[in-house]
Structures are given as C-alpha cells and as structure tokens.
N, CA and C atoms of all chains as a GROMACS GRO file, in nm:
protein
  618
    1MET      N    1  -0.885   3.256   0.993
    1MET     CA    2  -0.893   3.114   0.956
    1MET      C    3  -1.016   3.051   1.021
    2MET      N    4  -1.070   2.953   0.954
    2MET     CA    5  -1.186   2.882   1.009
    2MET      C    6  -1.141   2.780   1.113
    3LEU      N    7  -1.240   2.725   1.184
    3LEU     CA    8  -1.209   2.630   1.290
    3LEU      C    9  -1.141   2.505   1.234
    4SER      N   10  -1.190   2.458   1.118
    4SER     CA   11  -1.133   2.335   1.062
    4SER      C   12  -0.987   2.358   1.022
    5GLU      N   13  -0.955   2.480   0.977
    5GLU     CA   14  -0.815   2.508   0.942
    5GLU      C   15  -0.727   2.510   1.065
    6TRP      N   16  -0.779   2.564   1.174
    6TRP     CA   17  -0.701   2.560   1.299
    6TRP      C   18  -0.676   2.416   1.340
    7LEU      N   19  -0.783   2.333   1.334
    7LEU     CA   20  -0.768   2.192   1.372
    7LEU      C   21  -0.666   2.122   1.282
    8ALA      N   22  -0.673   2.151   1.151
    8ALA     CA   23  -0.580   2.089   1.057
    8ALA      C   24  -0.438   2.131   1.087
    9ALA      N   25  -0.418   2.261   1.116
    9ALA     CA   26  -0.284   2.310   1.147
    9ALA      C   27  -0.230   2.243   1.273
   10LEU      N   28  -0.318   2.229   1.373
   10LEU     CA   29  -0.277   2.164   1.498
   10LEU      C   30  -0.233   2.020   1.472
   11LEU      N   31  -0.314   1.947   1.392
   11LEU     CA   32  -0.281   1.806   1.366
   11LEU      C   33  -0.150   1.794   1.289
   12VAL      N   34  -0.132   1.881   1.187
   12VAL     CA   35  -0.009   1.870   1.106
   12VAL      C   36   0.113   1.905   1.190
   13VAL      N   37   0.102   2.008   1.273
   13VAL     CA   38   0.218   2.045   1.356
   13VAL      C   39   0.250   1.935   1.457
   14ALA      N   40   0.145   1.874   1.516
   14ALA     CA   41   0.168   1.764   1.610
   14ALA      C   42   0.236   1.646   1.539
   15GLY      N   43   0.190   1.617   1.417
   15GLY     CA   44   0.250   1.507   1.342
   15GLY      C   45   0.396   1.534   1.310
   16VAL      N   46   0.428   1.659   1.272
   16VAL     CA   47   0.567   1.691   1.242
   16VAL      C   48   0.653   1.685   1.368
   17CYS      N   49   0.592   1.721   1.485
   17CYS     CA   50   0.665   1.706   1.611
   17CYS      C   51   0.702   1.559   1.633
   18PHE      N   52   0.607   1.468   1.604
   18PHE     CA   53   0.640   1.325   1.623
   18PHE      C   54   0.742   1.278   1.520
   19LEU      N   55   0.737   1.333   1.398
   19LEU     CA   56   0.843   1.302   1.301
   19LEU      C   57   0.978   1.346   1.355
   20GLY      N   58   0.980   1.464   1.423
   20GLY     CA   59   1.104   1.512   1.481
   20GLY      C   60   1.153   1.421   1.592
   21ILE      N   61   1.059   1.372   1.676
   21ILE     CA   62   1.098   1.278   1.782
   21ILE      C   63   1.161   1.153   1.720
   22GLY      N   64   1.099   1.105   1.611
   22GLY     CA   65   1.154   0.986   1.544
   22GLY      C   66   1.293   1.011   1.490
   23ALA      N   67   1.313   1.127   1.426
   23ALA     CA   68   1.445   1.155   1.368
   23ALA      C   69   1.549   1.172   1.478
   24LEU      N   70   1.509   1.238   1.588
   24LEU     CA   71   1.602   1.257   1.701
   24LEU      C   72   1.643   1.122   1.759
   25GLY      N   73   1.544   1.035   1.781
   25GLY     CA   74   1.578   0.903   1.834
   25GLY      C   75   1.662   0.824   1.736
   26PHE      N   76   1.639   0.845   1.609
   26PHE     CA   77   1.718   0.772   1.509
   26PHE      C   78   1.864   0.816   1.515
   27VAL      N   79   1.888   0.943   1.551
   27VAL     CA   80   2.026   0.987   1.567
   27VAL      C   81   2.085   0.935   1.697
   28ARG      N   82   2.007   0.942   1.806
   28ARG     CA   83   2.064   0.924   1.938
   28ARG      C   84   2.074   0.778   1.983
   29LEU      N   85   1.984   0.691   1.936
   29LEU     CA   86   1.981   0.556   1.993
   29LEU      C   87   2.093   0.471   1.934
   30PRO      N   88   2.148   0.379   2.014
   30PRO     CA   89   2.274   0.315   1.976
   30PRO      C   90   2.260   0.193   1.884
   31ASP      N   91   2.143   0.128   1.884
   31ASP     CA   92   2.136  -0.007   1.831
   31ASP      C   93   2.038  -0.014   1.715
   32LEU      N   94   2.052  -0.117   1.635
   32LEU     CA   95   1.956  -0.135   1.524
   32LEU      C   96   1.814  -0.152   1.575
   33PHE      N   97   1.798  -0.229   1.682
   33PHE     CA   98   1.662  -0.259   1.730
   33PHE      C   99   1.601  -0.137   1.798
   34CYS      N  100   1.686  -0.058   1.870
   34CYS     CA  101   1.635   0.067   1.927
   34CYS      C  102   1.588   0.159   1.817
   35ARG      N  103   1.666   0.165   1.708
   35ARG     CA  104   1.630   0.256   1.598
   35ARG      C  105   1.503   0.208   1.529
   36MET      N  106   1.488   0.074   1.521
   36MET     CA  107   1.365   0.019   1.462
   36MET      C  108   1.244   0.057   1.547
   37HIS      N  109   1.266   0.054   1.680
   37HIS     CA  110   1.159   0.090   1.773
   37HIS      C  111   1.117   0.235   1.754
   38VAL      N  112   1.216   0.325   1.732
   38VAL     CA  113   1.180   0.466   1.722
   38VAL      C  114   1.126   0.498   1.582
   39THR      N  115   1.156   0.413   1.485
   39THR     CA  116   1.091   0.431   1.355
   39THR      C  117   0.941   0.403   1.364
   40GLY      N  118   0.904   0.318   1.462
   40GLY     CA  119   0.762   0.292   1.484
   40GLY      C  120   0.686   0.416   1.528
   41VAL      N  121   0.754   0.510   1.596
   41VAL     CA  122   0.688   0.635   1.633
   41VAL      C  123   0.647   0.712   1.508
   42ILE      N  124   0.739   0.714   1.409
   42ILE     CA  125   0.706   0.781   1.283
   42ILE      C  126   0.588   0.713   1.215
   43ASP      N  127   0.589   0.579   1.214
   43ASP     CA  128   0.486   0.507   1.140
   43ASP      C  129   0.349   0.519   1.205
   44THR      N  130   0.343   0.515   1.340
   44THR     CA  131   0.212   0.508   1.405
   44THR      C  132   0.159   0.642   1.449
   45LEU      N  133   0.244   0.743   1.474
   45LEU     CA  134   0.192   0.873   1.517
   45LEU      C  135   0.226   0.985   1.420
   46GLY      N  136   0.350   0.990   1.371
   46GLY     CA  137   0.392   1.104   1.290
   46GLY      C  138   0.316   1.114   1.159
   47ALA      N  139   0.334   1.013   1.074
   47ALA     CA  140   0.272   1.017   0.942
   47ALA      C  141   0.119   1.017   0.948
   48PRO      N  142   0.052   0.933   1.033
   48PRO     CA  143  -0.094   0.938   1.036
   48PRO      C  144  -0.149   1.073   1.082
   49LEU      N  145  -0.082   1.140   1.179
   49LEU     CA  146  -0.134   1.270   1.222
   49LEU      C  147  -0.125   1.372   1.109
   50VAL      N  148  -0.013   1.370   1.033
   50VAL     CA  149   0.000   1.464   0.922
   50VAL      C  150  -0.107   1.437   0.816
   51MET      N  151  -0.128   1.308   0.786
   51MET     CA  152  -0.227   1.275   0.682
   51MET      C  153  -0.369   1.309   0.730
   52LEU      N  154  -0.395   1.287   0.860
   52LEU     CA  155  -0.527   1.323   0.915
   52LEU      C  156  -0.547   1.474   0.908
   53GLY      N  157  -0.441   1.549   0.938
   53GLY     CA  158  -0.451   1.695   0.927
   53GLY      C  159  -0.479   1.738   0.785
   54ALA      N  160  -0.414   1.672   0.688
   54ALA     CA  161  -0.440   1.704   0.547
   54ALA      C  162  -0.584   1.673   0.510
   55ALA      N  163  -0.636   1.560   0.562
   55ALA     CA  164  -0.774   1.522   0.532
   55ALA      C  165  -0.871   1.622   0.592
   56VAL      N  166  -0.843   1.671   0.715
   56VAL     CA  167  -0.930   1.771   0.777
   56VAL      C  168  -0.925   1.902   0.697
   57TYR      N  169  -0.805   1.937   0.649
   57TYR     CA  170  -0.788   2.061   0.572
   57TYR      C  171  -0.865   2.055   0.441
   58LEU      N  172  -0.868   1.937   0.377
   58LEU     CA  173  -0.934   1.925   0.246
   58LEU      C  174  -1.085   1.914   0.260
   59GLY      N  175  -1.135   1.873   0.376
   59GLY     CA  176  -1.279   1.862   0.392
   59GLY      C  177  -1.334   1.736   0.330
   60ALA      N  178  -1.467   1.732   0.311
   60ALA     CA  179  -1.532   1.610   0.261
   60ALA      C  180  -1.515   1.600   0.111
   61GLN      N  181  -1.412   1.523   0.071
   61GLN     CA  182  -1.387   1.498  -0.072
   61GLN      C  183  -1.347   1.352  -0.086
   62LEU      N  184  -1.331   1.310  -0.210
   62LEU     CA  185  -1.281   1.174  -0.235
   62LEU      C  186  -1.136   1.162  -0.188
   63VAL      N  187  -1.060   1.272  -0.204
   63VAL     CA  188  -0.917   1.269  -0.168
   63VAL      C  189  -0.899   1.243  -0.019
   64SER      N  190  -0.991   1.298   0.062
   64SER     CA  191  -0.978   1.276   0.207
   64SER      C  192  -0.996   1.129   0.240
   65ILE      N  193  -1.091   1.064   0.172
   65ILE     CA  194  -1.113   0.920   0.198
   65ILE      C  195  -0.989   0.841   0.157
   66LYS      N  196  -0.929   0.880   0.044
   66LYS     CA  197  -0.805   0.813   0.002
   66LYS      C  198  -0.696   0.832   0.106
   67LEU      N  199  -0.686   0.953   0.160
   67LEU     CA  200  -0.584   0.980   0.263
   67LEU      C  201  -0.608   0.894   0.386
   68LEU      N  202  -0.735   0.884   0.428
   68LEU     CA  203  -0.764   0.803   0.547
   68LEU      C  204  -0.733   0.656   0.521
   69LEU      N  205  -0.764   0.608   0.400
   69LEU     CA  206  -0.735   0.468   0.370
   69LEU      C  207  -0.584   0.443   0.366
   70ALA      N  208  -0.508   0.540   0.313
   70ALA     CA  209  -0.362   0.526   0.312
   70ALA      C  210  -0.309   0.521   0.455
   71THR      N  211  -0.366   0.604   0.543
   71THR     CA  212  -0.326   0.602   0.683
   71THR      C  213  -0.354   0.466   0.747
   72LEU      N  214  -0.474   0.414   0.717
   72LEU     CA  215  -0.510   0.282   0.771
   72LEU      C  216  -0.413   0.175   0.722
   73PHE      N  217  -0.378   0.181   0.593
   73PHE     CA  218  -0.283   0.086   0.536
   73PHE      C  219  -0.148   0.096   0.606
   74LEU      N  220  -0.104   0.219   0.631
   74LEU     CA  221   0.025   0.238   0.698
   74LEU      C  222   0.022   0.180   0.839
   75ILE      N  223  -0.088   0.205   0.912
   75ILE     CA  224  -0.097   0.156   1.049
   75ILE      C  225  -0.099   0.003   1.051
   76VAL      N  226  -0.167  -0.058   0.952
   76VAL     CA  227  -0.175  -0.205   0.950
   76VAL      C  228  -0.041  -0.267   0.912
   77THR      N  229   0.031  -0.208   0.817
   77THR     CA  230   0.152  -0.274   0.767
   77THR      C  231   0.278  -0.241   0.847
   78SER      N  232   0.274  -0.136   0.931
   78SER     CA  233   0.396  -0.099   1.003
   78SER      C  234   0.444  -0.208   1.100
   79PRO      N  235   0.356  -0.272   1.180
   79PRO     CA  236   0.404  -0.381   1.266
   79PRO      C  237   0.457  -0.500   1.188
   80LEU      N  238   0.397  -0.524   1.072
   80LEU     CA  239   0.443  -0.634   0.986
   80LEU      C  240   0.588  -0.611   0.942
   81ILE      N  241   0.616  -0.489   0.895
   81ILE     CA  242   0.751  -0.456   0.850
   81ILE      C  243   0.848  -0.466   0.967
   82GLY      N  244   0.810  -0.411   1.084
   82GLY     CA  245   0.900  -0.414   1.198
   82GLY      C  246   0.932  -0.556   1.241
   83HIS      N  247   0.829  -0.639   1.249
   83HIS     CA  248   0.850  -0.777   1.291
   83HIS      C  249   0.942  -0.852   1.194
   84LEU      N  250   0.914  -0.840   1.064
   84LEU     CA  251   0.993  -0.917   0.968
   84LEU      C  252   1.136  -0.865   0.959
   85LEU      N  253   1.154  -0.732   0.973
   85LEU     CA  254   1.291  -0.678   0.970
   85LEU      C  255   1.371  -0.726   1.090
   86ALA      N  256   1.307  -0.722   1.209
   86ALA     CA  257   1.378  -0.766   1.330
   86ALA      C  258   1.413  -0.913   1.320
   87ARG      N  259   1.319  -0.993   1.269
   87ARG     CA  260   1.348  -1.136   1.255
   87ARG      C  261   1.460  -1.161   1.156
   88ALA      N  262   1.458  -1.086   1.043
   88ALA     CA  263   1.564  -1.102   0.944
   88ALA      C  264   1.698  -1.062   1.003
   89ALA      N  265   1.701  -0.955   1.086
   89ALA     CA  266   1.827  -0.912   1.144
   89ALA      C  267   1.880  -1.016   1.243
   90ILE      N  268   1.789  -1.072   1.327
   90ILE     CA  269   1.832  -1.173   1.424
   90ILE      C  270   1.885  -1.296   1.350
   91GLU      N  271   1.808  -1.344   1.252
   91GLU     CA  272   1.850  -1.464   1.181
   91GLU      C  273   1.971  -1.438   1.095
   92GLY      N  274   1.991  -1.312   1.055
   92GLY     CA  275   2.109  -1.279   0.975
   92GLY      C  276   2.232  -1.257   1.059
   93GLY      N  277   2.222  -1.276   1.192
   93GLY     CA  278   2.341  -1.272   1.276
   93GLY      C  279   2.370  -1.139   1.338
   94TYR      N  280   2.273  -1.045   1.340
   94TYR     CA  281   2.298  -0.916   1.406
   94TYR      C  282   2.285  -0.935   1.556
   95GLN      N  283   2.390  -0.898   1.632
   95GLN     CA  284   2.387  -0.916   1.777
   95GLN      C  285   2.331  -0.791   1.843
   96PRO      N  286   2.223  -0.802   1.923
   96PRO     CA  287   2.173  -0.685   1.995
   96PRO      C  288   2.272  -0.641   2.102
   97GLN      N  289   2.283  -0.509   2.122
   97GLN     CA  290   2.368  -0.459   2.230
   97GLN      C  291   2.297  -0.481   2.362
   98LEU      N  292   2.368  -0.544   2.458
   98LEU     CA  293   2.311  -0.566   2.589
   98LEU      C  294   2.399  -0.496   2.692
   99VAL      N  295   2.338  -0.459   2.806
   99VAL     CA  296   2.418  -0.401   2.914
   99VAL      C  297   2.429  -0.504   3.025
  100ALA      N  298   2.531  -0.489   3.107
  100ALA     CA  299   2.546  -0.580   3.221
  100ALA      C  300   2.436  -0.552   3.323
  101ASP      N  301   2.388  -0.655   3.389
  101ASP     CA  302   2.283  -0.633   3.489
  101ASP      C  303   2.344  -0.583   3.619
  102GLU      N  304   2.260  -0.565   3.722
  102GLU     CA  305   2.306  -0.497   3.842
  102GLU      C  306   2.406  -0.580   3.923
  103SER      N  307   2.409  -0.712   3.904
  103SER     CA  308   2.503  -0.793   3.978
  103SER      C  309   2.646  -0.775   3.928
  104GLY      N  310   2.662  -0.703   3.817
  104GLY     CA  311   2.796  -0.675   3.769
  104GLY      C  312   2.849  -0.776   3.670
  105SER      N  313   2.776  -0.887   3.651
  105SER     CA  314   2.826  -0.986   3.556
  105SER      C  315   2.801  -0.938   3.414
  106GLU      N  316   2.888  -0.979   3.325
  106GLU     CA  317   2.875  -0.937   3.185
  106GLU      C  318   2.755  -1.005   3.123
  107ALA      N  319   2.683  -0.929   3.042
  107ALA     CA  320   2.573  -0.989   2.967
  107ALA      C  321   2.628  -1.070   2.852
  108VAL      N  322   2.560  -1.179   2.823
  108VAL     CA  323   2.605  -1.265   2.714
  108VAL      C  324   2.538  -1.219   2.586
  109PRO      N  325   2.615  -1.188   2.482
  109PRO     CA  326   2.552  -1.146   2.356
  109PRO      C  327   2.467  -1.259   2.300
  110GLY      N  328   2.352  -1.224   2.254
  110GLY     CA  329   2.262  -1.323   2.196
  110GLY      C  330   2.166  -1.381   2.297
  111ASP      N  331   2.187  -1.353   2.428
  111ASP     CA  332   2.096  -1.402   2.530
  111ASP      C  333   1.987  -1.299   2.549
  112ALA      N  334   1.868  -1.330   2.501
  112ALA     CA  335   1.760  -1.230   2.504
  112ALA      C  336   1.690  -1.227   2.639
  113GLY      N  337   1.714  -1.324   2.725
  113GLY     CA  338   1.642  -1.330   2.852
  113GLY      C  339   1.702  -1.234   2.953
  114GLY      N  340   1.656  -1.246   3.079
  114GLY     CA  341   1.708  -1.162   3.184
  114GLY      C  342   1.652  -1.023   3.176
  115ASP      N  343   1.705  -0.934   3.260
  115ASP     CA  344   1.650  -0.799   3.265
  115ASP      C  345   1.742  -0.702   3.192
  116ALA      N  346   1.804  -0.748   3.083
  116ALA     CA  347   1.889  -0.658   3.006
  116ALA      C  348   1.803  -0.550   2.944
  117ALA      N  349   1.841  -0.425   2.961
  117ALA     CA  350   1.759  -0.314   2.912
  117ALA      C  351   1.771  -0.301   2.761
  118MET      N  352  -0.210   2.990   0.632
  118MET     CA  353  -0.197   2.844   0.615
  118MET      C  354  -0.084   2.812   0.518
  119GLU      N  355  -0.067   2.901   0.416
  119GLU     CA  356   0.039   2.875   0.318
  119GLU      C  357   0.176   2.878   0.385
  120GLY      N  358   0.198   2.980   0.469
  120GLY     CA  359   0.328   2.991   0.535
  120GLY      C  360   0.355   2.872   0.625
  121LEU      N  361   0.252   2.830   0.698
  121LEU     CA  362   0.268   2.714   0.786
  121LEU      C  363   0.302   2.590   0.706
  122LEU      N  364   0.233   2.572   0.593
  122LEU     CA  365   0.259   2.454   0.510
  122LEU      C  366   0.400   2.455   0.455
  123THR      N  367   0.446   2.574   0.413
  123THR     CA  368   0.584   2.583   0.362
  123THR      C  369   0.683   2.547   0.471
  124ALA      N  370   0.661   2.603   0.592
  124ALA     CA  371   0.753   2.576   0.701
  124ALA      C  372   0.755   2.427   0.735
  125VAL      N  373   0.634   2.366   0.741
  125VAL     CA  374   0.625   2.225   0.779
  125VAL      C  375   0.692   2.136   0.674
  126THR      N  376   0.676   2.173   0.547
  126THR     CA  377   0.742   2.095   0.441
  126THR      C  378   0.894   2.104   0.453
  127GLY      N  379   0.944   2.226   0.481
  127GLY     CA  380   1.089   2.241   0.497
  127GLY      C  381   1.141   2.161   0.614
  128VAL      N  382   1.068   2.164   0.725
  128VAL     CA  383   1.112   2.089   0.844
  128VAL      C  384   1.114   1.939   0.814
  129THR      N  385   1.010   1.890   0.746
  129THR     CA  386   1.007   1.747   0.712
  129THR      C  387   1.124   1.709   0.623
  130LEU      N  388   1.156   1.798   0.530
  130LEU     CA  389   1.271   1.773   0.442
  130LEU      C  390   1.400   1.764   0.523
  131LEU      N  391   1.415   1.856   0.621
  131LEU     CA  392   1.535   1.854   0.706
  131LEU      C  393   1.540   1.726   0.790
  132LEU      N  394   1.423   1.678   0.835
  132LEU     CA  395   1.422   1.563   0.924
  132LEU      C  396   1.464   1.435   0.852
  133MET      N  397   1.472   1.439   0.721
  133MET     CA  398   1.514   1.318   0.650
  133MET      C  399   1.665   1.303   0.645
  134VAL      N  400   1.739   1.406   0.688
  134VAL     CA  401   1.886   1.401   0.680
  134VAL      C  402   1.945   1.286   0.762
  135PRO      N  403   1.902   1.263   0.891
  135PRO     CA  404   1.961   1.150   0.964
  135PRO      C  405   1.940   1.015   0.896
  136PHE      N  406   1.824   0.999   0.831
  136PHE     CA  407   1.799   0.870   0.765
  136PHE      C  408   1.894   0.852   0.647
  137ILE      N  409   1.915   0.961   0.570
  137ILE     CA  410   2.006   0.950   0.456
  137ILE      C  411   2.147   0.919   0.505
  138GLY      N  412   2.187   0.988   0.616
  138GLY     CA  413   2.320   0.965   0.670
  138GLY      C  414   2.339   0.821   0.715
  139ARG      N  415   2.234   0.766   0.783
  139ARG     CA  416   2.246   0.627   0.829
  139ARG      C  417   2.245   0.531   0.711
  140ALA      N  418   2.169   0.563   0.608
  140ALA     CA  419   2.166   0.474   0.492
  140ALA      C  420   2.300   0.472   0.421
  141ILE      N  421   2.374   0.584   0.426
  141ILE     CA  422   2.507   0.585   0.364
  141ILE      C  423   2.610   0.522   0.456
  142ALA      N  424   2.606   0.557   0.588
  142ALA     CA  425   2.715   0.521   0.678
  142ALA      C  426   2.696   0.386   0.745
  143GLY      N  427   2.567   0.338   0.753
  143GLY     CA  428   2.535   0.224   0.838
  143GLY      C  429   2.634   0.110   0.831
  144PRO      N  430   2.681   0.062   0.947
  144PRO     CA  431   2.784  -0.042   0.945
  144PRO      C  432   2.737  -0.173   0.882
  145THR      N  433   2.615  -0.215   0.911
  145THR     CA  434   2.567  -0.338   0.849
  145THR      C  435   2.455  -0.306   0.751
  146ILE      N  436   2.422  -0.407   0.672
  146ILE     CA  437   2.320  -0.387   0.570
  146ILE      C  438   2.183  -0.366   0.633
  147PHE      N  439   2.161  -0.422   0.754
  147PHE     CA  440   2.029  -0.406   0.817
  147PHE      C  441   2.005  -0.262   0.861
  148ASP      N  442   2.113  -0.193   0.904
  148ASP     CA  443   2.099  -0.051   0.936
  148ASP      C  444   2.050   0.027   0.815
  149ARG      N  445   2.107  -0.009   0.699
  149ARG     CA  446   2.065   0.062   0.577
  149ARG      C  447   1.920   0.033   0.544
  150VAL      N  448   1.877  -0.092   0.564
  150VAL     CA  449   1.738  -0.127   0.531
  150VAL      C  450   1.641  -0.051   0.623
  151VAL      N  451   1.676  -0.042   0.754
  151VAL     CA  452   1.588   0.029   0.847
  151VAL      C  453   1.583   0.177   0.811
  152ALA      N  454   1.698   0.234   0.774
  152ALA     CA  455   1.699   0.376   0.736
  152ALA      C  456   1.615   0.397   0.609
  153LEU      N  457   1.626   0.305   0.513
  153LEU     CA  458   1.545   0.316   0.391
  153LEU      C  459   1.396   0.307   0.424
  154ASN      N  460   1.363   0.219   0.520
  154ASN     CA  461   1.223   0.204   0.559
  154ASN      C  462   1.169   0.334   0.621
  155GLY      N  463   1.250   0.396   0.709
  155GLY     CA  464   1.207   0.521   0.768
  155GLY      C  465   1.190   0.631   0.664
  156MET      N  466   1.285   0.636   0.570
  156MET     CA  467   1.273   0.734   0.462
  156MET      C  468   1.150   0.707   0.377
  157GLY      N  469   1.123   0.578   0.353
  157GLY     CA  470   1.008   0.541   0.271
  157GLY      C  471   0.876   0.577   0.335
  158THR      N  472   0.874   0.598   0.468
  158THR     CA  473   0.752   0.647   0.532
  158THR      C  474   0.743   0.798   0.524
  159MET      N  475   0.859   0.865   0.527
  159MET     CA  476   0.853   1.012   0.532
  159MET      C  477   0.835   1.074   0.394
  160ILE      N  478   0.880   1.007   0.289
  160ILE     CA  479   0.868   1.066   0.155
  160ILE      C  480   0.721   1.083   0.113
  161PRO      N  481   0.630   0.983   0.132
  161PRO     CA  482   0.490   1.007   0.096
  161PRO      C  483   0.425   1.118   0.178
  162VAL      N  484   0.464   1.132   0.307
  162VAL     CA  485   0.412   1.243   0.388
  162VAL      C  486   0.453   1.376   0.326
  163LEU      N  487   0.580   1.380   0.285
  163LEU     CA  488   0.630   1.500   0.217
  163LEU      C  489   0.552   1.527   0.089
  164LEU      N  490   0.520   1.421   0.016
  164LEU     CA  491   0.443   1.437  -0.109
  164LEU      C  492   0.305   1.494  -0.082
  165VAL      N  493   0.240   1.446   0.025
  165VAL     CA  494   0.106   1.498   0.059
  165VAL      C  495   0.116   1.647   0.092
  166LEU      N  496   0.221   1.684   0.168
  166LEU     CA  497   0.237   1.826   0.204
  166LEU      C  498   0.262   1.911   0.080
  167ILE      N  499   0.344   1.859  -0.013
  167ILE     CA  500   0.371   1.934  -0.136
  167ILE      C  501   0.243   1.947  -0.219
  168GLY      N  502   0.161   1.841  -0.219
  168GLY     CA  503   0.034   1.847  -0.290
  168GLY      C  504  -0.059   1.953  -0.232
  169LEU      N  505  -0.059   1.965  -0.097
  169LEU     CA  506  -0.139   2.071  -0.035
  169LEU      C  507  -0.088   2.209  -0.074
  170LEU      N  508   0.045   2.222  -0.084
  170LEU     CA  509   0.104   2.352  -0.120
  170LEU      C  510   0.063   2.393  -0.261
  171TYR      N  511   0.063   2.298  -0.353
  171TYR     CA  512   0.039   2.331  -0.494
  171TYR      C  513  -0.107   2.314  -0.534
  172ASN      N  514  -0.197   2.280  -0.437
  172ASN     CA  515  -0.339   2.260  -0.466
  172ASN      C  516  -0.363   2.151  -0.569
  173ARG      N  517  -0.277   2.049  -0.572
  173ARG     CA  518  -0.296   1.935  -0.664
  173ARG      C  519  -0.303   1.807  -0.582
  174GLU      N  520  -0.390   1.804  -0.479
  174GLU     CA  521  -0.390   1.692  -0.385
  174GLU      C  522  -0.425   1.561  -0.454
  175ASP      N  523  -0.518   1.566  -0.553
  175ASP     CA  524  -0.568   1.442  -0.614
  175ASP      C  525  -0.454   1.362  -0.675
  176MET      N  526  -0.362   1.432  -0.744
  176MET     CA  527  -0.250   1.362  -0.806
  176MET      C  528  -0.150   1.314  -0.700
  177PHE      N  529  -0.114   1.405  -0.606
  177PHE     CA  530  -0.007   1.373  -0.513
  177PHE      C  531  -0.048   1.265  -0.413
  178VAL      N  532  -0.177   1.260  -0.378
  178VAL     CA  533  -0.220   1.156  -0.283
  178VAL      C  534  -0.211   1.018  -0.348
  179ASP      N  535  -0.243   1.009  -0.478
  179ASP     CA  536  -0.227   0.880  -0.546
  179ASP      C  537  -0.081   0.838  -0.549
  180MET      N  538   0.008   0.935  -0.575
  180MET     CA  539   0.151   0.901  -0.575
  180MET      C  540   0.196   0.855  -0.437
  181ALA      N  541   0.143   0.919  -0.331
  181ALA     CA  542   0.180   0.880  -0.195
  181ALA      C  543   0.133   0.737  -0.165
  182LEU      N  544   0.012   0.704  -0.211
  182LEU     CA  545  -0.038   0.567  -0.191
  182LEU      C  546   0.053   0.466  -0.259
  183ALA      N  547   0.091   0.493  -0.383
  183ALA     CA  548   0.179   0.401  -0.456
  183ALA      C  549   0.313   0.386  -0.385
  184LEU      N  550   0.363   0.498  -0.328
  184LEU     CA  551   0.493   0.490  -0.259
  184LEU      C  552   0.483   0.410  -0.130
  185PHE      N  553   0.368   0.420  -0.060
  185PHE     CA  554   0.350   0.336   0.059
  185PHE      C  555   0.356   0.188   0.023
  186LEU      N  556   0.285   0.152  -0.084
  186LEU     CA  557   0.288   0.011  -0.128
  186LEU      C  558   0.428  -0.032  -0.164
  187LEU      N  559   0.499   0.052  -0.241
  187LEU     CA  560   0.635   0.018  -0.283
  187LEU      C  561   0.726   0.002  -0.162
  188ASN      N  562   0.708   0.088  -0.060
  188ASN     CA  563   0.791   0.083   0.060
  188ASN      C  564   0.773  -0.051   0.130
  189LEU      N  565   0.646  -0.094   0.144
  189LEU     CA  566   0.618  -0.222   0.210
  189LEU      C  567   0.690  -0.336   0.139
  190PHE      N  568   0.667  -0.348   0.008
  190PHE     CA  569   0.722  -0.466  -0.061
  190PHE      C  570   0.872  -0.457  -0.076
  191MET      N  571   0.926  -0.334  -0.097
  191MET     CA  572   1.070  -0.321  -0.108
  191MET      C  573   1.138  -0.365   0.022
  192THR      N  574   1.086  -0.317   0.136
  192THR     CA  575   1.149  -0.351   0.263
  192THR      C  576   1.142  -0.502   0.289
  193LEU      N  577   1.024  -0.560   0.265
  193LEU     CA  578   1.010  -0.704   0.292
  193LEU      C  579   1.103  -0.785   0.203
  194LEU      N  580   1.108  -0.752   0.074
  194LEU     CA  581   1.190  -0.831  -0.017
  194LEU      C  582   1.338  -0.815   0.012
  195ILE      N  583   1.383  -0.691   0.041
  195ILE     CA  584   1.525  -0.671   0.071
  195ILE      C  585   1.563  -0.744   0.199
  196ALA      N  586   1.476  -0.736   0.303
  196ALA     CA  587   1.506  -0.803   0.429
  196ALA      C  588   1.519  -0.954   0.407
  197ARG      N  589   1.425  -1.011   0.333
  197ARG     CA  590   1.429  -1.156   0.311
  197ARG      C  591   1.552  -1.196   0.229
  198TYR      N  592   1.582  -1.115   0.126
  198TYR     CA  593   1.698  -1.146   0.041
  198TYR      C  594   1.826  -1.142   0.120
  199VAL      N  595   1.843  -1.036   0.200
  199VAL     CA  596   1.967  -1.023   0.277
  199VAL      C  597   1.978  -1.134   0.380
  200ARG      N  598   1.866  -1.167   0.445
  200ARG     CA  599   1.866  -1.274   0.544
  200ARG      C  600   1.912  -1.405   0.480
  201ASP      N  601   1.853  -1.439   0.368
  201ASP     CA  602   1.889  -1.564   0.301
  201ASP      C  603   2.036  -1.564   0.261
  202LYS      N  604   2.083  -1.450   0.214
  202LYS     CA  605   2.220  -1.444   0.167
  202LYS      C  606   2.318  -1.461   0.284
  203VAL      N  607   2.285  -1.399   0.400
  203VAL     CA  608   2.374  -1.412   0.515
  203VAL      C  609   2.369  -1.554   0.569
  204VAL      N  610   2.250  -1.615   0.572
  204VAL     CA  611   2.236  -1.749   0.628
  204VAL      C  612   2.308  -1.852   0.542
  205GLU      N  613   2.311  -1.829   0.410
  205GLU     CA  614   2.376  -1.926   0.319
  205GLU      C  615   2.525  -1.940   0.347
  206LYS      N  616   2.588  -1.826   0.387
  206LYS     CA  617   2.734  -1.826   0.403
  206LYS      C  618   2.781  -1.925   0.509
   0.00000   0.00000   0.00000
C-alpha cells in the first residue's frame, strides 16, 4: 500500500473508534443531556475523521472537495442542532437528572446552579 | 484496503443499533429526537464508506450531502414542533 492509503486507513479507523465511543456513551449515559453531549463526539470527531480519511484515499478530485465541504458543514451545524435541541427539551419540560451535592442535601430538580455534576 | 473498508462498514452498521433501540424505546419524545439526530449523522458516513467500497464515490457523496442537509432541518423542525406542542398544553 502507498503512504496515502496508510494515512487514509489510519484516519478512517480513528474515526470509527470515535463513532464507537459515541455509541458506547449513548448506551451508558443516564440522561438526555448527557446523551446529547456524547452525540457531539460523533459529530465533531467521528464523522469528520472518516470523511477526511475518504478524501485522503480519493486524492485530488472534485469529490474530495465535496467531502471536505460536507465535513465543514457538519462541524458548523452540529453546535446549532445541540443548542436548539437542548433548549427545546428544557422549555418542553424535560427535567435534567441532578445528584445531591456533598453536604447531603437533595438537589432541586430544575435548579441548574450549584455544583451538581 | 478492500477488507478494511468492508470491516469498517460492518462496524459502523453495528454501531447504529443503540440509536435505533433508543429511538424505539425512548421514554420521552426528546430522547427519540436525539437518537434520530445521531442516526442522521451516522447514515451519511455509512453512505460514504459504501461509495468507497463500490467505487461510485461521486454519486454517494452527493447523497451524503443531501442527507446531512435533511438531518439538520428535520431535527430543527421536529424539536421546534414538539416544544410548541408541549408548551401549549
């Protein structure tokens, strides 16, 4: 294999590893907002690394430029989607899960302040 | 490279299972929307990989671009619709 193919394979495998991290967190994390946070890993590292690897594999073509532009679009729009979804969930009455702080007092649902993890 | 691409495509396909499960089981509608959003990011990646496998990248990359756009507007519109509907009650 040529050097560019090795680089492309490395990028694609790294991207799929980040997709795996995202899927694992999506299974393991308890809350809607935690899961939204781990979906951001897929949007900002997983998918762009795979697309970058595909662009490296294809070499200098028009398709590679399209792939890079799609990656740029994904990176720009992912925070927008996350922000609007979280706002819609809060305004739609979804209560975030909070844990009690170290003093032992119960956390109040809907209270975003304090050091609730 | 062919074997690696096949393996990576299969793994990506498997990684979509938790999202499908959450979209079916999710207790609230927002869980389903987030799961759909995650799936909507992974499906175009899968399309690009399939395009590399079949040597038809030009077609599949255009389809992936269209799916990214659809994912953005679908998620935004569903989130806004559900929010308004819950707030009205």
